[in-house]
RODO-2510 file (C-alpha; in nm, 4 decimals, decimal comma):
residues 483
     n   res          X          Y          Z
     1     x     6,3128     4,5750    14,4606
     2     x     6,2841     4,7260    14,8268
     3     x     6,5247     5,0626    14,9338
     4     x     6,4479     4,9949    15,2453
     5     x     6,7460     5,0881    15,5176
     6     x     6,6156     4,9471    15,8328
     7     x     6,8565     5,0512    16,0531
     8     x     6,7590     5,3732    16,2038
     9     x     6,3918     5,3482    16,1188
    10     x     6,1627     5,2777    16,3979
    11     x     6,0377     4,9320    16,4293
    12     x     5,6888     4,9650    16,4252
    13     x     5,7237     5,2708    16,1651
    14     x     5,8776     4,9711    15,9562
    15     x     5,6218     4,6787    16,0331
    16     x     5,3454     4,9472    15,9210
    17     x     5,4522     5,0228    15,5987
    18     x     5,6109     4,6876    15,5053
    19     x     5,2415     4,5501    15,5609
    20     x     5,1153     4,8544    15,3857
    21     x     5,2836     4,7351    15,0573
    22     x     5,2272     4,3855    15,1408
    23     x     4,8259     4,4457    15,1736
    24     x     4,9054     4,6085    14,8620
    25     x     5,0344     4,3268    14,7075
    26     x     4,7407     4,0764    14,7991
    27     x     4,4577     4,3148    14,6002
    28     x     4,7154     4,1877    14,2901
    29     x     4,5272     3,9624    14,0389
    30     x     4,7382     3,6249    14,0265
    31     x     4,9172     3,5144    13,7440
    32     x     4,8546     3,1716    13,6619
    33     x     5,0601     2,8940    13,4785
    34     x     5,2647     2,9711    13,1855
    35     x     5,1702     3,2274    12,9280
    36     x     5,0049     3,1227    12,6322
    37     x     4,7924     3,2094    12,2720
    38     x     4,5198     3,2066    12,4879
    39     x     4,2939     3,3465    12,1842
    40     x     4,3740     3,0159    11,9785
    41     x     4,3975     2,8178    12,3145
    42     x     4,7423     2,6702    12,1768
    43     x     5,1394     2,7073    12,3077
    44     x     5,2649     3,0409    12,2067
    45     x     5,5050     3,0884    11,8705
    46     x     5,7229     3,3486    11,9926
    47     x     5,9382     3,5097    11,7059
    48     x     6,2640     3,5463    11,6413
    49     x     6,4276     3,8201    11,8565
    50     x     6,5839     4,1045    11,6851
    51     x     6,7268     4,2701    12,0633
    52     x     6,7669     4,0957    12,3590
    53     x     6,7403     4,4866    12,5563
    54     x     6,5294     4,7700    12,5572
    55     x     6,5426     5,1448    12,6595
    56     x     6,2750     5,3985    12,6704
    57     x     6,3838     5,6812    12,6474
    58     x     6,0366     5,8600    12,7782
    59     x     5,9922     6,2597    12,6760
    60     x     5,7044     6,2769    13,0019
    61     x     5,4848     6,5717    12,9344
    62     x     5,3771     6,5622    12,5663
    63     x     5,6807     6,6093    12,3422
    64     x     5,6058     6,8256    12,0378
    65     x     5,6579     6,6820    11,7093
    66     x     5,6901     6,9558    11,5002
    67     x     5,9718     7,0989    11,7614
    68     x     6,1638     6,8263    11,7819
    69     x     6,1717     6,5007    11,4768
    70     x     5,8919     6,6411    11,2457
    71     x     5,9507     7,0051    11,1964
    72     x     5,6740     7,1697    10,9841
    73     x     5,6838     7,5403    10,8534
    74     x     5,8866     7,8068    11,0677
    75     x     5,8100     8,1350    11,2076
    76     x     5,9905     8,3442    11,3931
    77     x     5,9072     8,4934    11,6967
    78     x     5,7404     8,8167    11,6442
    79     x     5,4887     9,0742    11,8382
    80     x     5,0960     9,0709    11,6511
    81     x     5,2175     8,6712    11,4885
    82     x     4,8663     8,4980    11,4455
    83     x     4,8792     8,1966    11,6344
    84     x     4,7316     8,0157    11,3517
    85     x     5,0603     8,1185    11,1779
    86     x     5,2752     7,8935    11,4328
    87     x     5,3572     7,5590    11,3381
    88     x     5,7312     7,5306    11,4231
    89     x     5,9451     7,7249    11,6439
    90     x     6,2822     7,6157    11,5961
    91     x     6,3837     7,5667    11,1887
    92     x     6,4254     7,2826    11,0417
    93     x     6,8541     7,1461    11,0032
    94     x     6,9652     6,8959    10,7594
    95     x     7,0845     6,5010    10,9521
    96     x     7,3083     6,2282    10,8458
    97     x     7,0168     6,1225    10,6297
    98     x     6,9162     6,2760    10,2852
    99     x     6,5511     6,2925    10,3609
   100     x     6,5261     6,3471    10,6966
   101     x     6,5839     6,6796    10,8812
   102     x     6,4463     6,7452    11,2533
   103     x     6,4802     7,0649    11,4584
   104     x     6,7290     7,3564    11,5530
   105     x     6,8520     7,2151    11,8839
   106     x     6,9185     6,8924    11,7877
   107     x     7,2492     6,8788    11,6025
   108     x     7,4387     6,5495    11,7712
   109     x     7,1092     6,3829    11,7769
   110     x     7,1580     6,4569    11,3517
   111     x     7,4206     6,3002    11,3115
   112     x     7,3371     5,9314    11,4294
   113     x     6,9832     5,9366    11,2225
   114     x     7,1592     5,6985    10,9674
   115     x     7,1514     5,4295    11,2646
   116     x     6,7578     5,5341    11,3537
   117     x     6,4205     5,4359    11,1799
   118     x     6,2151     5,7347    11,2305
   119     x     5,8410     5,7049    11,2956
   120     x     5,6423     6,0398    11,2324
   121     x     5,2896     5,8673    11,2245
   122     x     5,2268     5,7095    11,5603
   123     x     4,8670     5,8343    11,6633
   124     x     4,6430     5,8164    11,9827
   125     x     4,3555     5,7061    12,0685
   126     x     4,0680     5,9451    12,1757
   127     x     4,0466     5,8536    12,5642
   128     x     3,7518     6,1077    12,6026
   129     x     3,9683     6,3118    12,8049
   130     x     4,3573     6,4362    12,6747
   131     x     4,4868     6,4167    13,0253
   132     x     4,8764     6,2988    13,0413
   133     x     4,7758     6,0308    13,3221
   134     x     4,5239     5,8180    13,0901
   135     x     4,7652     5,8863    12,8144
   136     x     5,0390     5,7657    13,0070
   137     x     4,8921     5,4917    13,1385
   138     x     4,7620     5,4121    12,7771
   139     x     5,1943     5,3753    12,6386
   140     x     5,3264     5,2432    12,9076
   141     x     5,0603     4,9359    12,9371
   142     x     4,9062     4,9269    12,6269
   143     x     4,5237     4,9426    12,8164
   144     x     4,3310     5,2077    12,8779
   145     x     4,2071     5,3580    13,2228
   146     x     4,0274     5,1988    13,4353
   147     x     4,0714     4,8531    13,4202
   148     x     3,9401     4,5691    13,6695
   149     x     4,2856     4,4148    13,7085
   150     x     4,6201     4,5977    13,7944
   151     x     4,8271     4,6411    13,4266
   152     x     5,1720     4,5566    13,4046
   153     x     5,3890     4,8129    13,2612
   154     x     5,5921     4,7311    12,9523
   155     x     5,9403     4,6591    13,1260
   156     x     5,7707     4,3857    13,3568
   157     x     5,6438     4,2185    13,0345
   158     x     5,9808     4,1719    12,9380
   159     x     6,1058     4,0978    13,2916
   160     x     5,8407     3,8722    13,3361
   161     x     5,8499     3,6543    12,9878
   162     x     6,2086     3,7007    12,9283
   163     x     6,3386     3,7428    13,2919
   164     x     6,7062     3,9312    13,3443
   165     x     6,9689     3,9019    13,0953
   166     x     7,1997     3,8829    13,3952
   167     x     7,0157     3,6829    13,6645
   168     x     7,1943     3,9271    13,9571
   169     x     7,1118     4,2227    13,7652
   170     x     6,7395     4,3986    13,8146
   171     x     6,5281     4,3058    13,4739
   172     x     6,3550     4,6454    13,4783
   173     x     6,5359     5,0053    13,6117
   174     x     6,3242     5,3284    13,6317
   175     x     6,5664     5,6002    13,6131
   176     x     6,4568     5,9506    13,6694
   177     x     6,0956     5,9318    13,7667
   178     x     6,0013     6,0480    14,1477
   179     x     5,7220     5,9290    14,2453
   180     x     5,6569     6,1174    14,5703
   181     x     5,6955     6,4638    14,6323
   182     x     5,5340     6,5602    14,2711
   183     x     5,1951     6,6263    14,1105
   184     x     5,0131     6,3096    13,9754
   185     x     5,2130     6,1153    14,1820
   186     x     4,9308     5,8325    14,2439
   187     x     4,8759     5,8215    13,8588
   188     x     5,2149     5,7955    13,7696
   189     x     5,2039     5,5039    14,0200
   190     x     4,9362     5,3203    13,8516
   191     x     5,1667     5,2480    13,5660
   192     x     5,5142     5,2100    13,7179
   193     x     5,4561     4,8418    13,8351
   194     x     5,4515     4,4874    13,7485
   195     x     5,0224     4,4718    13,8515
   196     x     4,9128     4,1261    13,8699
   197     x     5,2853     3,9850    13,7669
   198     x     5,4358     4,0220    14,1378
   199     x     5,6954     4,2622    14,3284
   200     x     6,0010     4,0417    14,1426
   201     x     5,8978     4,1553    13,7281
   202     x     5,8396     4,5175    13,8844
   203     x     6,0782     4,8472    13,8338
   204     x     6,3730     4,9568    14,0534
   205     x     6,3397     5,2614    14,1110
   206     x     6,6372     5,4897    14,0659
   207     x     6,4821     5,8922    14,0319
   208     x     6,8543     6,0159    14,0758
   209     x     7,1523     5,8705    13,8851
   210     x     7,3902     6,0111    14,0796
   211     x     7,2397     5,8107    14,3704
   212     x     7,1736     5,4984    14,2512
   213     x     7,5039     5,3409    14,3976
   214     x     7,3703     5,4291    14,7512
   215     x     7,0702     5,2383    14,6841
   216     x     7,2145     4,8988    14,6303
   217     x     7,4786     4,9204    14,8985
   218     x     7,3975     4,7393    15,2413
   219     x     7,2793     5,0162    15,5025
   220     x     7,5786     5,2186    15,6311
   221     x     7,7848     5,0843    15,9180
   222     x     7,5569     4,7328    15,8500
   223     x     7,8475     4,4583    15,8270
   224     x     7,7539     4,1357    15,6014
   225     x     7,6815     3,8849    15,9050
   226     x     7,4372     4,1820    16,0406
   227     x     7,3188     4,2454    15,6816
   228     x     7,2168     3,9272    15,6380
   229     x     7,0390     3,8493    15,9528
   230     x     6,8701     4,1138    15,9030
   231     x     6,7460     3,9904    15,5130
   232     x     6,6111     3,6541    15,6675
   233     x     6,4281     3,8576    15,9550
   234     x     6,2576     4,0657    15,6754
   235     x     6,1526     3,7583    15,5222
   236     x     5,9961     3,5944    15,8220
   237     x     5,7797     3,9023    15,8357
   238     x     5,6690     3,8552    15,5357
   239     x     5,5916     3,4850    15,6057
   240     x     5,4173     3,5727    15,9903
   241     x     5,2437     3,9124    15,9456
   242     x     4,8415     3,8786    16,0140
   243     x     4,8026     4,0420    15,6523
   244     x     4,9797     3,7407    15,4827
   245     x     4,6326     3,5595    15,4949
   246     x     4,5108     3,7888    15,2670
   247     x     4,8224     3,7389    15,0348
   248     x     4,7928     3,5081    14,7491
   249     x     5,1107     3,1761    14,7691
   250     x     5,2132     3,3491    14,3789
   251     x     5,1587     3,7252    14,5340
   252     x     5,3801     3,5895    14,8615
   253     x     5,6148     3,4161    14,6727
   254     x     5,7011     3,6787    14,3869
   255     x     5,7644     3,9325    14,7209
   256     x     5,9911     3,7115    14,8708
   257     x     6,1747     3,6695    14,5309
   258     x     6,2117     4,0561    14,5108
   259     x     6,3619     4,0497    14,8243
   260     x     6,6270     3,7718    14,7224
   261     x     6,6381     3,9507    14,4241
   262     x     6,7983     4,2525    14,6116
   263     x     6,9971     4,1058    14,8697
   264     x     7,1714     3,9022    14,5786
   265     x     7,2710     4,2432    14,3734
   266     x     7,3252     4,4037    14,7321
   267     x     7,6190     4,0768    14,7790
   268     x     7,7694     4,0892    14,4346
   269     x     8,0521     4,2981    14,2343
   270     x     7,7856     4,3634    13,9325
   271     x     7,6202     4,6353    14,1895
   272     x     7,9050     4,9119    14,0515
   273     x     7,7355     4,9285    13,7387
   274     x     7,4760     5,1568    13,9608
   275     x     7,7686     5,4000    14,0266
   276     x     7,7926     5,6536    13,7270
   277     x     8,1258     5,8137    13,9380
   278     x     8,3044     5,5356    13,8641
   279     x     8,2683     5,6030    13,4538
   280     x     8,6051     5,7868    13,3323
   281     x     8,5891     6,1494    13,3645
   282     x     8,5663     6,2523    12,9863
   283     x     8,3455     5,9842    12,8923
   284     x     8,1156     6,1328    13,1879
   285     x     8,1252     6,4975    13,1010
   286     x     7,9678     6,4495    12,7773
   287     x     7,6689     6,2871    12,9630
   288     x     7,6254     6,5164    13,2257
   289     x     7,3509     6,8051    13,1034
   290     x     7,2041     6,7277    13,4024
   291     x     6,9728     6,4662    13,6089
   292     x     6,8779     6,3623    13,2369
   293     x     7,2153     6,2675    13,0968
   294     x     7,3203     6,1408    13,3579
   295     x     7,0472     5,8764    13,3506
   296     x     7,1341     5,8043    13,0172
   297     x     7,4798     5,7332    13,1254
   298     x     7,3354     5,5264    13,4037
   299     x     7,1107     5,2908    13,1628
   300     x     7,4129     5,2443    12,9297
   301     x     7,6133     5,0874    13,2111
   302     x     7,3189     4,9066    13,2925
   303     x     7,2453     4,7714    13,0023
   304     x     7,5981     4,6254    12,9852
   305     x     7,5687     4,4896    13,3312
   306     x     7,2525     4,2668    13,2024
   307     x     6,9428     4,4749    13,2837
   308     x     6,7195     4,3384    13,0108
   309     x     6,4961     4,7229    13,0068
   310     x     6,5604     5,0311    13,1552
   311     x     6,3190     5,3174    13,1060
   312     x     6,5198     5,6200    13,1721
   313     x     6,2777     6,0258    13,1571
   314     x     6,2949     6,3450    13,1374
   315     x     6,0685     6,3194    13,4022
   316     x     5,6430     6,4107    13,4249
   317     x     5,6298     6,7145    13,6398
   318     x     5,2423     6,9181    13,5506
   319     x     5,3592     7,1955    13,4165
   320     x     5,7667     7,1607    13,3813
   321     x     5,9611     6,9903    13,1317
   322     x     5,7696     6,8667    12,7848
   323     x     5,4664     7,0089    12,9810
   324     x     5,4585     7,3198    12,7912
   325     x     5,1332     7,5244    12,8620
   326     x     5,3348     7,8563    12,8895
   327     x     5,6410     7,9527    12,7551
   328     x     5,6769     7,6959    12,5093
   329     x     5,9804     7,7741    12,3383
   330     x     6,2006     7,9021    12,6275
   331     x     6,0973     7,5589    12,7318
   332     x     6,1935     7,3246    12,4772
   333     x     6,5104     7,5342    12,3526
   334     x     6,6175     7,3953    12,7308
   335     x     6,5310     7,0756    12,6797
   336     x     6,6861     7,0860    12,3277
   337     x     7,0321     7,1083    12,5272
   338     x     6,9408     6,8757    12,8120
   339     x     6,8510     6,5900    12,5758
   340     x     7,0328     6,6263    12,2311
   341     x     7,4367     6,5620    12,3907
   342     x     7,3664     6,2168    12,5740
   343     x     7,0961     6,0803    12,3887
   344     x     7,3551     6,0471    12,0458
   345     x     7,6535     6,0008    12,3252
   346     x     7,4158     5,6664    12,4041
   347     x     7,3749     5,5552    12,0573
   348     x     7,7409     5,6337    11,9899
   349     x     7,8474     5,4164    12,3350
   350     x     7,6588     5,1097    12,2532
   351     x     7,7705     5,0839    11,8972
   352     x     8,1390     5,1194    12,0051
   353     x     8,0588     4,8591    12,3005
   354     x     7,9086     4,6360    11,9962
   355     x     7,5647     4,6264    12,1943
   356     x     7,3571     4,8746    11,9799
   357     x     7,2397     4,5656    11,7187
   358     x     7,1066     4,4004    12,0412
   359     x     6,9781     4,6688    12,1876
   360     x     6,6219     4,8464    12,1036
   361     x     6,6160     5,2573    12,1947
   362     x     6,3108     5,4244    12,1409
   363     x     6,2340     5,7411    12,2141
   364     x     5,8891     5,8322    12,2757
   365     x     5,5791     6,0507    12,4457
   366     x     5,2161     6,0712    12,5356
   367     x     5,1308     6,2824    12,2705
   368     x     5,2150     6,5999    12,0704
   369     x     5,1404     6,9318    12,0623
   370     x     5,0003     7,1826    11,8501
   371     x     4,9349     7,5631    11,9114
   372     x     4,5586     7,5281    11,8150
   373     x     4,4215     7,2036    11,7832
   374     x     4,3268     7,0144    12,0713
   375     x     4,3279     6,6773    12,0263
   376     x     4,3015     6,6011    11,6417
   377     x     3,9741     6,7401    11,4426
   378     x     3,6995     6,6039    11,5119
   379     x     3,7660     6,4916    11,9108
   380     x     3,5217     6,5564    12,1945
   381     x     3,7837     6,5471    12,4140
   382     x     3,7913     6,8127    12,6740
   383     x     3,9844     7,0885    12,6288
   384     x     4,3482     7,1233    12,8392
   385     x     4,5210     7,4418    12,7436
   386     x     4,5736     7,6439    12,9350
   387     x     4,5290     8,0038    12,7899
   388     x     4,3380     8,1254    12,4633
   389     x     4,5023     8,3905    12,2416
   390     x     4,4800     8,4991    11,8498
   391     x     4,7817     8,6660    11,8286
   392     x     5,1755     8,6358    11,9885
   393     x     5,1669     8,9401    12,2132
   394     x     5,4575     8,8009    12,4513
   395     x     5,7094     8,5577    12,4291
   396     x     5,5441     8,2614    12,6896
   397     x     5,3027     8,2411    12,3690
   398     x     5,5194     8,1558    12,1635
   399     x     5,5063     7,7550    12,1330
   400     x     5,2847     7,4707    12,1256
   401     x     5,0988     7,4397    12,3865
   402     x     4,7654     7,2250    12,3155
   403     x     4,7626     6,8488    12,3523
   404     x     4,7074     6,7125    12,0341
   405     x     4,7265     6,3519    11,9679
   406     x     4,6717     6,2892    11,5691
   407     x     5,0262     6,2876    11,4797
   408     x     5,3505     6,1984    11,7258
   409     x     5,7069     6,1318    11,6659
   410     x     5,8659     5,7928    11,7656
   411     x     6,2277     5,7383    11,7204
   412     x     6,3690     5,3749    11,7282
   413     x     6,7686     5,2805    11,7300
   414     x     6,9230     4,9264    11,6513
   415     x     6,7440     4,6386    11,8149
   416     x     6,7178     4,5099    11,4854
   417     x     6,4939     4,7863    11,2979
   418     x     6,6338     4,9469    10,9804
   419     x     6,8888     5,2384    10,9932
   420     x     6,8415     5,5986    10,8364
   421     x     6,4896     5,4918    10,7850
   422     x     6,1144     5,7317    10,7391
   423     x     5,7977     5,5591    10,8309
   424     x     5,4961     5,7487    10,8272
   425     x     5,4078     6,1123    10,7244
   426     x     5,1902     6,4292    10,8580
   427     x     5,0150     6,6844    10,6584
   428     x     5,2875     6,9718    10,5833
   429     x     4,9881     7,1811    10,6669
   430     x     4,7230     7,2518    11,0190
   431     x     4,5476     7,0178    11,1007
   432     x     4,9292     6,7909    11,1146
   433     x     4,7023     6,4977    11,1301
   434     x     4,8760     6,1033    11,0345
   435     x     4,8224     6,0934    10,6675
   436     x     5,0636     5,7913    10,5777
   437     x     5,1173     5,5170    10,7700
   438     x     4,9499     5,5351    11,0869
   439     x     5,1363     5,3755    11,3841
   440     x     4,9051     5,2664    11,6710
   441     x     5,0304     5,2402    12,0603
   442     x     4,9144     4,8675    11,9931
   443     x     5,0846     4,7991    11,6890
   444     x     5,3644     4,9695    11,8171
   445     x     5,3869     4,7799    12,1149
   446     x     5,3528     4,4781    11,9006
   447     x     5,6722     4,5639    11,7344
   448     x     5,8695     4,6624    12,0148
   449     x     5,7414     4,2803    12,1817
   450     x     5,8532     4,0925    11,8626
   451     x     6,1993     4,3088    11,8114
   452     x     6,2251     4,1280    12,1993
   453     x     6,1079     3,8151    12,1008
   454     x     5,7552     3,8365    12,2244
   455     x     5,4160     3,6891    12,0200
   456     x     5,2360     4,0218    12,0709
   457     x     4,9375     3,7525    12,1295
   458     x     5,1301     3,5770    12,4723
   459     x     4,8632     3,6228    12,7630
   460     x     4,7964     3,5178    13,0773
   461     x     4,5081     3,4063    13,2820
   462     x     4,3933     3,6412    13,4736
   463     x     4,0926     3,5519    13,7489
   464     x     3,9452     3,3685    13,4945
   465     x     3,9638     3,6092    13,1831
   466     x     4,2520     3,5955    12,9590
   467     x     4,4823     3,9384    12,9495
   468     x     4,7352     4,0091    12,6802
   469     x     5,0456     4,1910    12,6293
   470     x     4,8804     4,3804    12,3544
   471     x     4,5400     4,4746    12,3773
   472     x     4,2731     4,1443    12,3326
   473     x     4,5953     4,0186    12,1277
   474     x     4,5383     4,1661    11,8297
   475     x     4,8754     4,4274    11,8246
   476     x     5,0368     4,3213    11,5041
   477     x     5,4535     4,4123    11,4669
   478     x     5,4874     4,6944    11,1788
   479     x     5,6900     4,4082    10,9413
   480     x     5,8362     4,7587    10,7491
   481     x     6,0547     4,8427    11,0308
   482     x     6,2741     4,5930    11,0604
   483     x     6,5968     4,5399    10,8965
***
């Protein structure tokens, strides 16, 4: 969907930027025909859905499992503490489930763990370099970059195969991540896209939840008649531009559909869901721990209004938030305060509205962290640690700062998953690798898609080659997680 305000932009700039997008769309591969089980060359047999909508709570930057959902032996800060003794810098606390403990600072989330399935054995592939960009791309698309086609985001698969719950609402909304003015912006854009599916299945990007309402209103001072006229002219520009001959009919139609969807939303009362200022003050304050908390509130409102997939993120910016290379403990202490209350409130609100059973809520990150080991034992990936010390001499050393792919936590609420359920295990002492029931990204995606009623073997014929929702159609849902 497009968020252009054309009323105060010089015509030549509008045309140039628009044609730039048009040309980029023309480079995407064409998704032809209906989805099939291409490996068996037969019509798909989709599983019965246990969820109608999905919220991905993305902890961008590498959320350390031993500092959040998989506490280990606690070592309080003291000068001279050997780094090898640092497994967790937060003590464990009880939750609403007898056999599940999580880290201090997440007391509100602890209170709703009886609604959750906690996977402690998610693992990431060794991609050669433990770079955020590569692992984030892999997690969000299921494919390791680079690829010869533009891979769709998970949310775009749901938008393409299932469509929106409410035809007026965008099927896929991305909340909290800036795609401009931050480091690695091109890498972020690479997976925040519908890829070969086309513009109509891409995300509506809302980096600032409090500004979301403005993004679904006609430009200031433009009446309904002029707005409709501007929409017609915009579509005419698409069809008649010199670059149009380089764009496939499919991609051109997809962009026209995206424009139509945006126009219908801006003309609908359903756009009120984007205005978090309409939330009762008491409810608003429960969420308002900052931009992330307001993003959780917006996500709940959009799911209520009929959006299919929402990603809400703490935002990935290099060396900020969960990218804890320095001052890890102090940073995670701040992040606990930002995420704890909004996440718990989101679960309680969905439950109170009768939506949790049919909404799959996922908390995930691209990998975990360790204070000592990079990657996992035996990995040849490049070391991404910014400093190496043997003992702690100041607070900035205290925390988990190395990228770790051997054992990661994923939390899943609602959507047909078991309640109060613990799955998998990591070692109690370093190396903290998954030692029971490891779950790969491919099988995690298969689980998510199965819950949404999409076969993990769903594929499209792209430029003469099969392309699947899980890599090569081989993903297997973890059946033990379902209620």
